[in-house]
MISEMI-617690 format. One record per residue (C-alpha): z, x, y; residue in one letter. Coordinates in steps of 0.02 Angstrom, whole numbers, plus 50000, padded with zeros to 5 digits. Each point is the difference from the previous one (the first is absolute). Layout:
BEGIN
ZXYa ...
END
This chain:
BEGIN
497115168747478m 500834984349987a 501525004650087r 498975008550137s 499154984350037v 501714990250005k 500565011750130y 498485000450110s 500114981449982a 501744999350077r 499795011950122i 498374991550065k 501324983549997k 501145008250084f 498835006750147l 499324981650014g 501774994150050i 500025012450143l 499404993350156g 500734993050150p 501605008049983g 499575017549964l 498804999450161v 501584992150102t 501135013449938g 498905015050012a 499364994250202s 501965000550039d 499785018949988d 498725002150167d 500055014050110p 501024992650104s 501264998249849g 499735017349941i 500635006150168a 501474991550001t 500405006549815y 499525018350077s 501214997750135q 501354994649899a 499835015249880g 499825012450140a 501284994750103q 501414996049871f 499225009549840g 500384991549840l 501374987550061s 499004983450025t 499025003149812l 501364984649950w 499074987950107t 498525000749881a 501074992749858l 500814988750119l 498444990850073t 499054998449835f 500874985049932p 500194992550174l 498245001450026m 499344994549833a 501184984650026a 499344994450147i 498015003149968q 500204991849832g 500704984350090m 498425002150127c 498825001949839a 500804985149920r 499764990150150i 498075003950007g 499904997449824l 500904981749981v 499334993550166t 498425008749994s 499945003850168q 500665012750138g 501655001750070l 499444992850180t 499324985349914v 501684996049915t 501135004750165l 498614989150102k 500144984249880q 501735000749977y 501195008150137y 499884999050193s 498305004150097k 500955010350136p 500815011849865l 498405002949929l 499185004050170y 501595011050040v 499675010049832m 498235002450040l 500375005750180l 501095013849938f 498945004649838s 498205001150093f 500475013750137p 500975009949860a 498544999049867i 498765005550129t 501075015050053l 500355005549810n 498065000049995i 499775010550134g 501285013249955a 499114999149816d 498525004250073i 500545012950125q 500805006949848g 498605002649877m 499025005850143g 501245013950031a 500175007349828v 498034998249969a 499845010350163n 501215013649916m 498905000749858i 498414999650104f 500495007550168p 498225002250080a 499904979750006i 501104991750122p 501384986949956v 499274986350092p 498405002949893v 501004998349844f 500904983450070c 498264992550028i 499325005049828g 501554992849910f 499944984650087t 498194997249991g 500035003849805i 501494986649978l 499134987350102m 498545000849901f 500725001249829a 501224983650068i 498314989650053i 498885005749877k 500975000249812y 500804983649939p 501684998049954y 499805006949822q 499105014450046k 501335004850151i 501464996649881a 499115012549875m 499885012850140i 501804998850053l 500615000249822k 498965017149979w 500855007250170l 501624997449937c 499595014949899l 500195010150174s 502004996949980l 500075013249839l 499645013350112l 501894998450079y 500775000749830m 499015018149963v 500695008150166v 501805003649956p 499595007749842f 499105012350103m 501575009750075v 501755002649918k 501094985849977q 501914997249981d 499954987349881w 501774997649984g 500304995850177l 498404987649999i 500834989549870v 501665002150099k 499134993550161n 499054985749896t 501324989949921f 501635005550125i 499574993550178p 500255008350155t 500474992050142i 500295010450174k 500824988250140f 498975007250141n 498644993150099k 498445011149924d 500634996449832f 500174981350017l 498244998850092s 499085009049856i 500674987249880l 499504986050107v 498235007550029a 500035001149796l 500384982149974l 499044994450116g 498445009749931t 500234994449821t 500464982750035i 498514994550116s 499724981150054p 498155003349986y 500135003649819l 500804982049967f 498434992250063f 498835009349916w 500815000049834q 500014980050003a 498174998850065t 499505011949866m 500764992249846e 499394983150051a 498115007950016e 500125011849867d 500444984649878i 498624988350092a 498495012949961h 500465008949850s 500954987549891k 499664981950087p 500484991149844t 501645008049962v 501524987850020i 501575009050073v 501045003949853n 501275013349918k 498555010649952q 499184999850176v 501695002150099l 500415013849872g 498445010150045d 500214997050182m 501745005749987k 499405016449899t 498585002650133d 501274999450146v 501315009849918n 498795013149953i 499245000250175g 501955002150080m 500465013449878f 498395010950054l 500354996550176s 501855006449986n 499485015049894v 498765004350134v 501354999850121m 501205007849885f 498905017349982f 499374999150186i 501875000050076i 500445013549856l 498435012050056t 500565000350189a 501725001749946g 500015012249883s 498505010950098v 500064994450182l 501964998250006f 500465016549933p 498735009350125a 500974992250159g 498534987350026i 500904985550051k 498774987550116q 498634993149922i 499144987650104n 498144996849912t 499425003949832v 498775012650075d 501555011250054q 500724996649811a 498435007649914a 500015012750142k 501765005749964a 499595001249827l 498735013250006e 500735014950034p 501584995549888l 499024996149831t 498295004350025g 498284992650047k 499794990549844l 501814988650017t 499264997850208y 498364993349926f 500714989749855i 501254990850134f 498324997750131a 498854992149855i 501654988949960g 500154994750189v 498084994749999m 500064990449831g 501714990650058t 499154995750175g 498414992449914l 501064989549887l 501274993650120a 499024996750164i 498814985649897p 501674993449939v 500705000250177l 498404993950067a 499924986049881g 501774994150014a 499894997050181q 498224989749978s 500674988649855y 501424995550101m 498894995450146l 498724991449886a 501534990549916e 500744995950169t 498474991150070f 498984994849858g 498745011550011w 498955004149835d 500575015149941a 499795012849836g 499485017349955l 498854989849883d 499014991750131k 498465008150099k 500285003550164f 498974983750056p 500994989049892q 501755007350077a 499505006550181k 501664997550088a 500915007949866f 498825015749995y 500195000550190v 501805000850011a 499975015849869i 498825008250124i 500974997150157i 501545005749907s 499185016449929l 499145003550187l 501484997550098i 501015011249868g 498765013050030l 499884996950186s 501865006150002l 499415018149970d 498894999450166f 501374989850104l 501115015349972g 501484988049905v 500715014749882s 500314995649823p 501895002750021i 500084986550138k 498934988349887a 501155003449843l 501384996750106l 499454982150077y 499364996049823t 501845004049909a 500964990450148i 498724982949965s 500195003249806y 501795003250009g 500184982650091l 498844988949907t 500665006249830a 501634992249987p 499374983450059v 498404999949883l 501145004749863i 501074986450031a 498564987449977i 499235007249848i 501904998649911l 499804981350070h 498334998049931i 500305007849845g 501494988049973n 499144984350055n 499544990149836k 498864987750129k 498885016750008i 500305009749848m 500274985649878q 500725008749838e 499495016750062h 501575003550109t 501035016950036n 500915006549851s 501905005450020k 499435019850015l 498574995550121s 501364991050130n 501285013249971i 498805013650046l 499214990050139g 501614997050077f 500575018149984i 498155003550096t 500364987650145l 501675006050021i 499555016750010l 498314996950117m 501354990950095t 501135014350033i 498535010550023a 499144988950143a 501734998950084i 500125019349986a 498235001650075l 500444990550152i 501635009650014y 498795015249987l 498924995550124l 501224993950129f 501175016949978t 498805012950001s 
END
């Protein structure tokens, strides 16, 4: 009895540690990300499985730096940029980030509407899009931060659905292990394009801003008297590492699903999440198709508040508005209006005839161009004793951070090259 109580206390303590890092990692696997992972598997089979292994430590390092910045400074990344760096740099980052985030929101809303329509075909896609947008708007405005954080944590469970699908079909586990640990690189335009897309999808600039702000907000409201020490930083690191690990495990299993089901069947082109779900149905049955579709809706409900929230926090921190998901609407009108506008513009893309593919293309370009600059700034902040005091980056964090910077810079150059030669 005493042992079970002890284990129960340990589990409760562990679950209490999980927060911003878990939500950030899980939100990275949004419907647009799922479409990219599905395309990678459909087009190249299991050849890109190794990218999930590669991106995990890189994501964990960068998001860990952002989380530490939020904890130590007790403010968002935008405020730190505003205080210690040139304002034109901040405005350029915002100029590139806002269209990308809004297009990402639009693509995710369309993806959710499309898969919901597959389950309930009698209801048109636009009706579902409006419904999902309304639900999200209501929840974000109605509930305080702690309630939203709890809802987002539970929505993370929807990601587990993607781990089930590969076990529902016969797999060559030897080949899977080989492709996971031995990188395959094909020096052709299509393969390099998918590598750039995978990097851009997993290491997204909006997550940097969200992570820092949520860490600052989380400690301000749940642990306001806590001093940032080794224990607090250790808990944060655990949270971030688990969140990024979950994100990459889901990425791995989606590539595995598409690579082991769609690729052998000769289905090489997946542009949207509903296409991926539709392609799975005749090959693996209705249950797999249903699981995949439900997962898309769950991840959309998780990711869109993060996207809209990150954008609104960036605006509020730049212009000095009252902000916070813990505040009621009258206390932070501009903050919530910014969220409402970003959701409505995202929703309008479907009615304006902007395809999710074009939205994702423009999103990838914006993220791809801003990510290297932001990573360089985050590295600089993380090593700046004036800002971080005694909590500067460790040697390992710097090594992983610089590897990420080099890879994202190469990806940005490759993106520009591919755009001008396509």
